[in-house]
DRENPA-3360 file (N, C-alpha, C; in nm, 2 decimals, always signed):
BEGIN
1 = MCGRYSFQ = +0.72/-0.35/-0.45/+0.63/-0.25/-0.48/+0.55/-0.21/-0.35 ~ +0.54/-0.08/-0.33/+0.47/-0.03/-0.21/+0.53/-0.09/-0.08 ~ +0.66/-0.07/-0.06/+0.73/-0.12/+0.05/+0.74/-0.02/+0.17 ~ +0.70/+0.10/+0.15/+0.70/+0.21/+0.25/+0.58/+0.30/+0.23 ~ +0.53/+0.36/+0.34/+0.43/+0.46/+0.32/+0.44/+0.56/+0.44 ~ +0.36/+0.67/+0.43/+0.36/+0.76/+0.54/+0.22/+0.78/+0.59 ~ +0.21/+0.83/+0.71/+0.08/+0.85/+0.78/+0.09/+0.97/+0.87 ~ +0.03/+1.08/+0.83/+0.02/+1.20/+0.91/-0.12/+1.25/+0.92;
9 = LSESEVSD = -0.22/+1.16/+0.91/-0.36/+1.20/+0.91/-0.41/+1.23/+1.05 ~ -0.51/+1.32/+1.06/-0.57/+1.35/+1.19/-0.68/+1.25/+1.21 ~ -0.73/+1.25/+1.33/-0.85/+1.16/+1.36/-0.97/+1.19/+1.28 ~ -1.00/+1.32/+1.26/-1.11/+1.35/+1.18/-1.09/+1.32/+1.03 ~ -0.97/+1.33/+0.98/-0.94/+1.30/+0.84/-0.96/+1.15/+0.82 ~ -0.91/+1.06/+0.91/-0.93/+0.92/+0.90/-1.08/+0.89/+0.90 ~ -1.15/+0.95/+0.99/-1.30/+0.93/+1.00/-1.37/+0.97/+0.87 ~ -1.32/+1.08/+0.81/-1.38/+1.12/+0.68/-1.36/+1.02/+0.57;
17 = LTGSAPSP = -1.24/+0.96/+0.57/-1.20/+0.86/+0.47/-1.27/+0.72/+0.49 ~ -1.29/+0.68/+0.62/-1.34/+0.55/+0.64/-1.47/+0.54/+0.72 ~ -1.52/+0.65/+0.78/-1.64/+0.65/+0.86/-1.61/+0.62/+1.01 ~ -1.49/+0.60/+1.05/-1.45/+0.58/+1.19/-1.30/+0.61/+1.20 ~ -1.25/+0.60/+1.33/-1.11/+0.62/+1.35/-1.07/+0.52/+1.46 ~ -0.94/+0.48/+1.46/-0.89/+0.39/+1.56/-0.87/+0.46/+1.70 ~ -0.88/+0.38/+1.80/-0.85/+0.43/+1.94/-0.78/+0.32/+2.01 ~ -0.66/+0.36/+2.07/-0.59/+0.49/+2.06/-0.55/+0.52/+1.92;
25 = FPEATYNQ = -0.54/+0.65/+1.89/-0.51/+0.69/+1.75/-0.36/+0.69/+1.74 ~ -0.31/+0.63/+1.62/-0.16/+0.62/+1.60/-0.09/+0.75/+1.58 ~ +0.03/+0.75/+1.62/+0.12/+0.86/+1.60/+0.16/+0.87/+1.45 ~ +0.20/+0.99/+1.41/+0.24/+1.01/+1.27/+0.37/+0.93/+1.25 ~ +0.38/+0.88/+1.13/+0.50/+0.81/+1.08/+0.53/+0.86/+0.94 ~ +0.66/+0.88/+0.91/+0.69/+0.94/+0.78/+0.76/+0.83/+0.69 ~ +0.79/+0.72/+0.75/+0.86/+0.61/+0.68/+0.82/+0.48/+0.73 ~ +0.70/+0.44/+0.72/+0.65/+0.32/+0.77/+0.70/+0.20/+0.69;
33 = SPGVPIVV = +0.76/+0.11/+0.76/+0.82/-0.01/+0.69/+0.75/-0.13/+0.73 ~ +0.76/-0.24/+0.65/+0.70/-0.37/+0.68/+0.76/-0.44/+0.80 ~ +0.69/-0.54/+0.85/+0.74/-0.63/+0.96/+0.70/-0.59/+1.09 ~ +0.63/-0.47/+1.11/+0.59/-0.42/+1.24/+0.44/-0.40/+1.23 ~ +0.37/-0.39/+1.35/+0.22/-0.37/+1.35/+0.18/-0.23/+1.30 ~ +0.08/-0.23/+1.22/+0.02/-0.11/+1.16/-0.13/-0.11/+1.19 ~ -0.20/+0.00/+1.19/-0.34/+0.01/+1.21/-0.41/-0.02/+1.08 ~ -0.51/-0.12/+1.09/-0.58/-0.17/+0.97/-0.73/-0.17/+1.01;
41 = LDSDRQWD = -0.81/-0.13/+0.91/-0.96/-0.14/+0.92/-1.00/-0.26/+0.85 ~ -1.05/-0.36/+0.92/-1.09/-0.49/+0.86/-1.23/-0.50/+0.81 ~ -1.27/-0.61/+0.75/-1.40/-0.62/+0.69/-1.51/-0.62/+0.79 ~ -1.48/-0.64/+0.92/-1.59/-0.63/+1.02/-1.60/-0.49/+1.07 ~ -1.53/-0.39/+1.00/-1.53/-0.25/+1.04/-1.46/-0.23/+1.17 ~ -1.37/-0.32/+1.21/-1.29/-0.30/+1.33/-1.15/-0.26/+1.30 ~ -1.10/-0.17/+1.39/-0.96/-0.12/+1.38/-0.88/-0.22/+1.46 ~ -0.77/-0.27/+1.39/-0.69/-0.37/+1.46/-0.54/-0.35/+1.42;
49 = PMPWGAEI = -0.45/-0.34/+1.52/-0.31/-0.33/+1.48/-0.26/-0.48/+1.45 ~ -0.20/-0.49/+1.33/-0.15/-0.62/+1.29/-0.02/-0.60/+1.21 ~ +0.07/-0.70/+1.21/+0.20/-0.68/+1.14/+0.17/-0.67/+0.99 ~ +0.25/-0.59/+0.93/+0.25/-0.58/+0.78/+0.35/-0.68/+0.72 ~ +0.29/-0.78/+0.66/+0.37/-0.89/+0.60/+0.33/-1.02/+0.66 ~ +0.32/-1.12/+0.58/+0.29/-1.26/+0.63/+0.40/-1.35/+0.59 ~ +0.43/-1.44/+0.69/+0.54/-1.54/+0.67/+0.48/-1.65/+0.58 ~ +0.52/-1.66/+0.45/+0.47/-1.76/+0.36/+0.57/-1.87/+0.34;
57 = RIGPARKR = +0.53/-1.99/+0.35/+0.63/-2.10/+0.34/+0.66/-2.12/+0.19 ~ +0.78/-2.13/+0.15/+0.82/-2.14/+0.01/+0.91/-2.27/+0.00 ~ +0.92/-2.35/+0.10/+0.99/-2.47/+0.09/+0.98/-2.55/+0.22 ~ +1.03/-2.67/+0.23/+1.01/-2.75/+0.35/+1.06/-2.68/+0.48 ~ +1.16/-2.60/+0.47/+1.21/-2.54/+0.59/+1.24/-2.39/+0.57 ~ +1.17/-2.33/+0.47/+1.20/-2.19/+0.44/+1.07/-2.11/+0.44 ~ +1.07/-1.99/+0.49/+0.96/-1.90/+0.48/+1.01/-1.76/+0.43 ~ +0.92/-1.69/+0.37/+0.96/-1.55/+0.32/+0.85/-1.45/+0.37;
65 = LVINARSE = +0.89/-1.34/+0.41/+0.80/-1.23/+0.44/+0.74/-1.17/+0.32 ~ +0.61/-1.19/+0.30/+0.54/-1.13/+0.18/+0.46/-1.01/+0.22 ~ +0.49/-0.90/+0.17/+0.42/-0.77/+0.21/+0.31/-0.73/+0.10 ~ +0.33/-0.78/-0.02/+0.23/-0.74/-0.13/+0.19/-0.86/-0.20 ~ +0.07/-0.85/-0.27/+0.02/-0.96/-0.35/-0.05/-0.91/-0.47 ~ -0.03/-0.97/-0.58/-0.09/-0.93/-0.71/-0.24/-0.96/-0.71 ~ -0.32/-0.85/-0.72/-0.47/-0.87/-0.72/-0.51/-0.96/-0.84 ~ -0.44/-0.95/-0.95/-0.48/-1.03/-1.07/-0.47/-1.18/-1.05;
73 = TAAGKRVF = -0.38/-1.22/-0.95/-0.36/-1.37/-0.94/-0.39/-1.42/-0.80 ~ -0.43/-1.33/-0.71/-0.46/-1.37/-0.57/-0.57/-1.47/-0.55 ~ -0.67/-1.46/-0.63/-0.78/-1.56/-0.62/-0.74/-1.70/-0.66 ~ -0.63/-1.71/-0.74/-0.59/-1.84/-0.78/-0.48/-1.91/-0.69 ~ -0.44/-1.84/-0.59/-0.34/-1.89/-0.50/-0.40/-1.93/-0.37 ~ -0.37/-2.05/-0.33/-0.43/-2.11/-0.21/-0.41/-2.02/-0.09 ~ -0.29/-1.97/-0.07/-0.25/-1.89/+0.05/-0.33/-1.76/+0.06 ~ -0.38/-1.71/-0.06/-0.44/-1.58/-0.06/-0.59/-1.59/-0.09;
81 = REAFARRR = -0.64/-1.70/-0.14/-0.78/-1.71/-0.20/-0.89/-1.66/-0.10 ~ -0.89/-1.72/+0.02/-0.99/-1.69/+0.11/-0.99/-1.54/+0.16 ~ -0.87/-1.50/+0.19/-0.85/-1.36/+0.24/-0.89/-1.26/+0.14 ~ -0.86/-1.29/+0.01/-0.89/-1.19/-0.10/-1.04/-1.19/-0.12 ~ -1.11/-1.30/-0.10/-1.25/-1.31/-0.11/-1.33/-1.25/+0.01 ~ -1.28/-1.28/+0.13/-1.37/-1.26/+0.25/-1.30/-1.16/+0.35 ~ -1.17/-1.13/+0.34/-1.11/-1.05/+0.45/-1.03/-0.94/+0.39 ~ -1.10/-0.86/+0.30/-1.03/-0.74/+0.25/-1.03/-0.63/+0.36;
89 = CVLPASGF = -0.93/-0.54/+0.35/-0.92/-0.44/+0.45/-0.86/-0.31/+0.38 ~ -0.85/-0.21/+0.46/-0.79/-0.08/+0.41/-0.68/-0.03/+0.51 ~ -0.58/+0.03/+0.46/-0.48/+0.10/+0.54/-0.48/+0.25/+0.50 ~ -0.52/+0.33/+0.59/-0.52/+0.48/+0.56/-0.38/+0.53/+0.56 ~ -0.35/+0.61/+0.46/-0.21/+0.66/+0.44/-0.22/+0.80/+0.39 ~ -0.11/+0.88/+0.42/-0.09/+1.01/+0.35/-0.03/+1.00/+0.22 ~ +0.04/+0.89/+0.19/+0.11/+0.87/+0.07/+0.20/+0.75/+0.08 ~ +0.26/+0.71/-0.03/+0.35/+0.60/-0.03/+0.48/+0.63/-0.12;
97 = FEWRRDGG = +0.58/+0.55/-0.11/+0.70/+0.57/-0.18/+0.72/+0.46/-0.28 ~ +0.78/+0.49/-0.39/+0.82/+0.40/-0.49/+0.95/+0.44/-0.55 ~ +1.03/+0.35/-0.61/+1.16/+0.37/-0.66/+1.17/+0.35/-0.81 ~ +1.23/+0.45/-0.88/+1.26/+0.44/-1.02/+1.40/+0.38/-1.03 ~ +1.41/+0.27/-1.10/+1.54/+0.20/-1.12/+1.59/+0.23/-1.26 ~ +1.71/+0.29/-1.26/+1.78/+0.32/-1.39/+1.92/+0.26/-1.39 ~ +1.92/+0.14/-1.34/+2.05/+0.06/-1.35/+2.13/+0.08/-1.22 ~ +2.10/+0.18/-1.13/+2.17/+0.20/-1.01/+2.09/+0.16/-0.89;
105 = RGQPFYFH = +2.10/+0.24/-0.78/+2.03/+0.21/-0.66/+1.89/+0.25/-0.67 ~ +1.85/+0.34/-0.75/+1.71/+0.38/-0.76/+1.68/+0.51/-0.70 ~ +1.60/+0.59/-0.76/+1.56/+0.72/-0.71/+1.42/+0.71/-0.64 ~ +1.40/+0.74/-0.51/+1.27/+0.73/-0.45/+1.18/+0.84/-0.49 ~ +1.05/+0.82/-0.51/+0.95/+0.92/-0.53/+0.84/+0.90/-0.43 ~ +0.78/+1.01/-0.39/+0.67/+1.01/-0.30/+0.54/+1.04/-0.37 ~ +0.45/+0.95/-0.36/+0.31/+0.96/-0.42/+0.21/+1.00/-0.32 ~ +0.13/+1.10/-0.35/+0.04/+1.15/-0.25/-0.09/+1.19/-0.33;
113 = PRTGPGIL = -0.20/+1.21/-0.26/-0.33/+1.24/-0.33/-0.33/+1.38/-0.39 ~ -0.38/+1.39/-0.51/-0.39/+1.53/-0.57/-0.49/+1.62/-0.50 ~ -0.59/+1.56/-0.44/-0.69/+1.63/-0.36/-0.72/+1.55/-0.24 ~ -0.76/+1.62/-0.13/-0.79/+1.55/-0.01/-0.66/+1.51/+0.08 ~ -0.68/+1.48/+0.20/-0.57/+1.45/+0.29/-0.50/+1.32/+0.28 ~ -0.57/+1.22/+0.23/-0.51/+1.09/+0.23/-0.57/+0.99/+0.13 ~ -0.52/+0.87/+0.13/-0.56/+0.76/+0.05/-0.59/+0.64/+0.13 ~ -0.66/+0.54/+0.07/-0.68/+0.41/+0.14/-0.61/+0.30/+0.05;
121 = LGGMVLEE = -0.51/+0.24/+0.11/-0.45/+0.13/+0.04/-0.53/+0.00/+0.07 ~ -0.56/-0.07/-0.04/-0.64/-0.19/-0.03/-0.55/-0.31/+0.01 ~ -0.60/-0.39/+0.10/-0.52/-0.50/+0.14/-0.61/-0.62/+0.18 ~ -0.55/-0.72/+0.24/-0.63/-0.84/+0.28/-0.56/-0.89/+0.41 ~ -0.64/-0.95/+0.49/-0.59/-1.00/+0.62/-0.57/-1.16/+0.61 ~ -0.45/-1.20/+0.64/-0.42/-1.34/+0.64/-0.41/-1.39/+0.79 ~ -0.47/-1.51/+0.81/-0.47/-1.56/+0.95/-0.37/-1.68/+0.95 ~ -0.28/-1.68/+1.05/-0.19/-1.79/+1.07/-0.26/-1.91/+1.13;
129 = KDTAERRV = -0.26/-2.02/+1.06/-0.33/-2.14/+1.11/-0.28/-2.19/+1.25 ~ -0.15/-2.18/+1.27/-0.10/-2.24/+1.40/-0.13/-2.14/+1.52 ~ -0.12/-2.01/+1.49/-0.13/-1.92/+1.60/-0.25/-1.83/+1.60 ~ -0.33/-1.83/+1.49/-0.44/-1.74/+1.47/-0.40/-1.60/+1.46 ~ -0.27/-1.57/+1.45/-0.23/-1.43/+1.44/-0.27/-1.38/+1.30 ~ -0.32/-1.25/+1.30/-0.36/-1.19/+1.18/-0.26/-1.09/+1.13 ~ -0.23/-1.10/+1.00/-0.13/-1.02/+0.93/-0.19/-0.96/+0.81 ~ -0.14/-0.84/+0.77/-0.19/-0.77/+0.65/-0.10/-0.78/+0.54;
137 = VVLTRAAD = -0.15/-0.79/+0.42/-0.07/-0.79/+0.29/-0.14/-0.68/+0.20 ~ -0.06/-0.59/+0.14/-0.12/-0.49/+0.05/-0.14/-0.55/-0.09 ~ -0.25/-0.52/-0.15/-0.28/-0.57/-0.28/-0.23/-0.47/-0.39 ~ -0.18/-0.52/-0.50/-0.13/-0.44/-0.60/-0.19/-0.47/-0.74 ~ -0.17/-0.38/-0.83/-0.22/-0.40/-0.97/-0.12/-0.35/-1.07 ~ -0.14/-0.38/-1.20/-0.05/-0.33/-1.30/-0.07/-0.18/-1.30 ~ +0.04/-0.11/-1.31/+0.04/+0.04/-1.31/-0.01/+0.09/-1.44 ~ -0.07/+0.21/-1.44/-0.11/+0.28/-1.56/+0.01/+0.34/-1.62;
145 = RWMEEIHH = +0.00/+0.40/-1.74/+0.12/+0.45/-1.81/+0.19/+0.56/-1.73 ~ +0.12/+0.64/-1.66/+0.18/+0.75/-1.58/+0.26/+0.69/-1.47 ~ +0.21/+0.60/-1.39/+0.28/+0.53/-1.28/+0.39/+0.45/-1.33 ~ +0.38/+0.39/-1.45/+0.48/+0.30/-1.50/+0.61/+0.37/-1.54 ~ +0.60/+0.51/-1.55/+0.73/+0.58/-1.56/+0.82/+0.57/-1.45 ~ +0.77/+0.53/-1.33/+0.85/+0.51/-1.21/+0.85/+0.36/-1.18 ~ +0.74/+0.29/-1.18/+0.73/+0.15/-1.14/+0.62/+0.08/-1.21 ~ +0.63/-0.05/-1.24/+0.53/-0.12/-1.32/+0.41/-0.17/-1.24;
153 = RAPILVRP = +0.42/-0.16/-1.11/+0.31/-0.20/-1.02/+0.27/-0.08/-0.93 ~ +0.14/-0.09/-0.89/+0.08/+0.02/-0.80/-0.01/-0.05/-0.70 ~ -0.02/+0.01/-0.58/-0.11/-0.04/-0.48/-0.26/-0.02/-0.53 ~ -0.34/-0.11/-0.49/-0.49/-0.09/-0.50/-0.53/+0.03/-0.42 ~ -0.59/+0.13/-0.48/-0.64/+0.25/-0.41/-0.79/+0.24/-0.40 ~ -0.84/+0.22/-0.28/-0.99/+0.21/-0.26/-1.05/+0.35/-0.25 ~ -1.16/+0.36/-0.32/-1.23/+0.49/-0.32/-1.31/+0.50/-0.19 ~ -1.29/+0.61/-0.11/-1.36/+0.62/+0.02/-1.51/+0.62/+0.00;
161 = DRIERWFD = -1.56/+0.67/-0.11/-1.71/+0.66/-0.13/-1.76/+0.53/-0.17 ~ -1.67/+0.43/-0.19/-1.71/+0.29/-0.22/-1.65/+0.19/-0.13 ~ -1.61/+0.24/-0.01/-1.55/+0.15/+0.09/-1.64/+0.03/+0.13 ~ -1.77/+0.05/+0.13/-1.87/-0.05/+0.16/-1.87/-0.16/+0.06 ~ -1.85/-0.12/-0.07/-1.84/-0.22/-0.17/-1.71/-0.30/-0.16 ~ -1.60/-0.24/-0.11/-1.48/-0.31/-0.09/-1.49/-0.42/+0.02 ~ -1.57/-0.39/+0.12/-1.59/-0.48/+0.23/-1.70/-0.58/+0.20 ~ -1.77/-0.57/+0.09/-1.89/-0.65/+0.07/-1.85/-0.80/+0.04;
169 = SALDGEAG = -1.88/-0.89/+0.13/-1.84/-1.03/+0.11/-1.91/-1.10/+0.00 ~ -2.02/-1.04/-0.05/-2.09/-1.09/-0.16/-2.02/-1.08/-0.29 ~ -1.92/-0.99/-0.29/-1.83/-0.97/-0.41/-1.70/-1.05/-0.39 ~ -1.66/-1.13/-0.49/-1.53/-1.19/-0.47/-1.42/-1.08/-0.49 ~ -1.29/-1.12/-0.47/-1.19/-1.02/-0.47/-1.18/-0.94/-0.60 ~ -1.18/-1.01/-0.71/-1.17/-0.94/-0.84/-1.28/-0.84/-0.86 ~ -1.41/-0.88/-0.82/-1.52/-0.80/-0.83/-1.51/-0.68/-0.74 ~ -1.45/-0.70/-0.62/-1.43/-0.59/-0.52/-1.34/-0.49/-0.58;
177 = VRAAAYPD = -1.23/-0.53/-0.65/-1.14/-0.44/-0.71/-1.21/-0.35/-0.81 ~ -1.29/-0.42/-0.90/-1.36/-0.35/-1.00/-1.46/-0.25/-0.95 ~ -1.53/-0.29/-0.84/-1.64/-0.21/-0.78/-1.59/-0.09/-0.70 ~ -1.47/-0.11/-0.63/-1.44/-0.01/-0.53/-1.30/+0.06/-0.55 ~ -1.22/+0.01/-0.64/-1.09/+0.08/-0.66/-1.09/+0.18/-0.77 ~ -1.00/+0.28/-0.75/-0.98/+0.37/-0.86/-0.92/+0.30/-0.98 ~ -0.97/+0.34/-1.10/-0.92/+0.26/-1.22/-0.78/+0.29/-1.27 ~ -0.72/+0.40/-1.22/-0.59/+0.44/-1.26/-0.52/+0.52/-1.15;
185 = EAGVLDRY = -0.40/+0.55/-1.17/-0.32/+0.63/-1.07/-0.31/+0.78/-1.11 ~ -0.30/+0.81/-1.24/-0.28/+0.95/-1.28/-0.38/+1.04/-1.24 ~ -0.51/+1.00/-1.23/-0.61/+1.09/-1.19/-0.63/+1.11/-1.04 ~ -0.55/+1.03/-0.96/-0.57/+1.03/-0.82/-0.44/+1.09/-0.75 ~ -0.33/+1.06/-0.80/-0.20/+1.08/-0.73/-0.12/+1.19/-0.80 ~ -0.03/+1.25/-0.72/+0.08/+1.33/-0.77/+0.20/+1.27/-0.72 ~ +0.32/+1.32/-0.76/+0.45/+1.26/-0.72/+0.56/+1.36/-0.73 ~ +0.66/+1.34/-0.65/+0.79/+1.41/-0.66/+0.90/+1.33/-0.60;
193 = PVSERVNR = +1.03/+1.36/-0.65/+1.14/+1.29/-0.59/+1.18/+1.33/-0.45 ~ +1.22/+1.24/-0.37/+1.26/+1.26/-0.23/+1.40/+1.21/-0.21 ~ +1.46/+1.24/-0.09/+1.59/+1.19/-0.06/+1.60/+1.04/-0.04 ~ +1.72/+0.99/-0.07/+1.75/+0.85/-0.05/+1.75/+0.81/+0.10 ~ +1.73/+0.91/+0.19/+1.72/+0.88/+0.33/+1.61/+0.78/+0.36 ~ +1.51/+0.78/+0.27/+1.39/+0.69/+0.29/+1.44/+0.55/+0.28 ~ +1.55/+0.52/+0.22/+1.60/+0.38/+0.21/+1.64/+0.32/+0.35 ~ +1.66/+0.41/+0.45/+1.70/+0.36/+0.58/+1.58/+0.37/+0.67;
201 = VAENDPGI = +1.54/+0.25/+0.72/+1.42/+0.24/+0.80/+1.42/+0.32/+0.93 ~ +1.54/+0.35/+0.98/+1.56/+0.42/+1.10/+1.52/+0.57/+1.08 ~ +1.53/+0.62/+0.95/+1.50/+0.76/+0.92/+1.35/+0.78/+0.93 ~ +1.30/+0.87/+1.02/+1.15/+0.88/+1.03/+1.12/+1.02/+1.08 ~ +1.13/+1.12/+1.00/+1.10/+1.26/+1.03/+1.04/+1.33/+0.92 ~ +0.98/+1.45/+0.93/+0.91/+1.52/+0.82/+1.00/+1.55/+0.70 ~ +1.13/+1.56/+0.73/+1.22/+1.59/+0.62/+1.23/+1.48/+0.51 ~ +1.18/+1.36/+0.55/+1.18/+1.25/+0.45/+1.09/+1.29/+0.33;
209 = LTRVEWSP = +0.99/+1.37/+0.36/+0.89/+1.41/+0.25/+0.94/+1.53/+0.17 ~ +1.05/+1.59/+0.20/+1.10/+1.71/+0.13/+1.14/+1.67/-0.02 ~ +1.09/+1.76/-0.11/+1.12/+1.74/-0.25/+1.27/+1.77/-0.27 ~ +1.34/+1.69/-0.36/+1.48/+1.71/-0.39/+1.49/+1.73/-0.54 ~ +1.60/+1.79/-0.58/+1.62/+1.81/-0.73/+1.67/+1.67/-0.79 ~ +1.61/+1.64/-0.90/+1.65/+1.52/-0.97/+1.62/+1.53/-1.12 ~ +1.71/+1.48/-1.20/+1.69/+1.47/-1.34/+1.71/+1.33/-1.39 ~ +1.62/+1.28/-1.47/+1.63/+1.14/-1.52/+1.76/+1.13/-1.61;
217 = PPTQEELF = +1.82/+1.01/-1.60/+1.94/+0.99/-1.68/+1.91/+1.00/-1.83 ~ +2.00/+1.04/-1.91/+1.98/+1.05/-2.06/+1.94/+0.91/-2.12 ~ +1.85/+0.92/-2.22/+1.82/+0.80/-2.29/+1.93/+0.76/-2.39 ~ +1.92/+0.64/-2.44/+2.03/+0.60/-2.54/+2.03/+0.69/-2.66 ~ +1.92/+0.74/-2.70/+1.91/+0.83/-2.82/+1.98/+0.96/-2.78 ~ +1.97/+1.01/-2.66/+2.03/+1.14/-2.62/+2.18/+1.13/-2.60 ~ +2.23/+1.01/-2.59/+2.37/+0.99/-2.57/+2.45/+1.01/-2.70 ~ +2.38/+0.99/-2.81/+2.45/+0.99/-2.95/+2.39/+1.10/-3.04;
% end
C-alpha cells in the first residue's frame, strides 16, 4: 500500500501546506519509489532527507525493507512504538499510486487532492540503533468504502490546518491520528487510471500521470 507517490509542488505550495519549505528545494518527481532519500518534515519542524523504508529484522539473519506501517497496530509493536508516539512526520506529495488487483498484474490508479495543490502523507521516523540513521515509514489506515474499490488500505492524510496537532508529543500516535488526519478518503481525493509504466521505477516523467482508458473486468453475475 502506498508504494509510490509523485511530487510536483512549488516552494510556495509546500509552505502553504506545512508552514515552511525545504532548502535546497527538491526537484519534481513523478514516480517516487522507496529505498532512496526523500524530503521529510519531522516533529522538530526540520526538513531532513532520509531514506523511505526501514530495515526491520525478521529473523536471526534476515531483514526486510518496511515502507508502511498500520496505524491501528503501530503502538503495540516494539519497533514502531516510540516513533509513532514521539517522532511523527509528514511527506508533502502531489498524489500517490495504488493498484487494483483483479487476478492479474493489477491496474494502477493515481490519487490526487480534489482541491488544492497537494496532500500530506503521515509517517514516522525510525532511528537505527547501531548507526543513528533516520528512516521514514508511511502510516496507513483501513480504507473507506470508496478507496476500498481499489485497495483495502490508505495512507494517513494529515490535514494541513491540524499539522501542529500531528506533531504534538502530548498526544500518543492513535490520538494524533484522530486529532489531525482526515477521517476518510472520498471527501479528500479523486482518482483515475494510469499506464502500467508506473510499475517500472526507472520511468519518471509527466506522462506517468496521464489518464488511460480502462474498464473493470466483468463480475461473476455479468458473465452469466
